[in-house]
C-alpha positions, -999 to +999 in steps of 0.1 A: +812-507-001+803-541-015+789-568+009+792-605+001+769-633+010+769-671+005+739-681-016+725-705-041+705-696-072+673-717-075+672-722-113+669-757-127+684-770-095+704-753-067+735-735-080+760-724-053+778-691-056+782-657-041+758-627-039+773-593-038+754-562-028+764-526-033+747-492-038+739-500-075+730-537-078+727-572-064+751-595-083+752-633-083+784-650-094+793-686-098+822-705-113+801-736-122+810-748-157+775-762-164+757-730-158+743-709-187+765-678-193+736-655-184+737-668-148+775-669-142+776-631-135+739-621-131+735-584-123+702-571-109+703-533-108+685-520-076+664-495-096+651-525-117+640-546-087+603-542-082+601-561-049+617-588-029+597-615-010+609-642+014+598-678+021+612-703+045+618-737+027+644-753+050+665-722+043+654-686+037+646-681+000+644-646-015+625-640-047+636-609-067+609-596-090+622-574-117+603-546-135+608-566-167+588-595-154+617-618-146+619-635-113+651-648-096+651-669-065+681-673-042+688-692-009+706-664+010+724-673+041+723-647+069+690-631+059+690-605+087+724-591+075+713-591+039+680-573+047+699-547+067+723-538+039+697-541+012+676-515+029+706-493+037+716-493+000+681-482-010+663-515-018+626-517-011 
């Protein structure tokens, strides 16, 4: 079952959108017209995520480190709920 979270992608500014978590991936979606197509529907497969770290900078910011070397940072609202389901779905 897919879980939804309010979030913002931290990439050349703060880009509001939604984060969707399921057994296969973490997916960021936004309808912003000025966002590069790559980030409008960004899919991070769980098996490609190397690790997730958290910082507190006014809001909780999660950094997803991919096995490919890419890093994606998100402000995720309701961190405890996200962490619970991320671990339940097999995230590290």
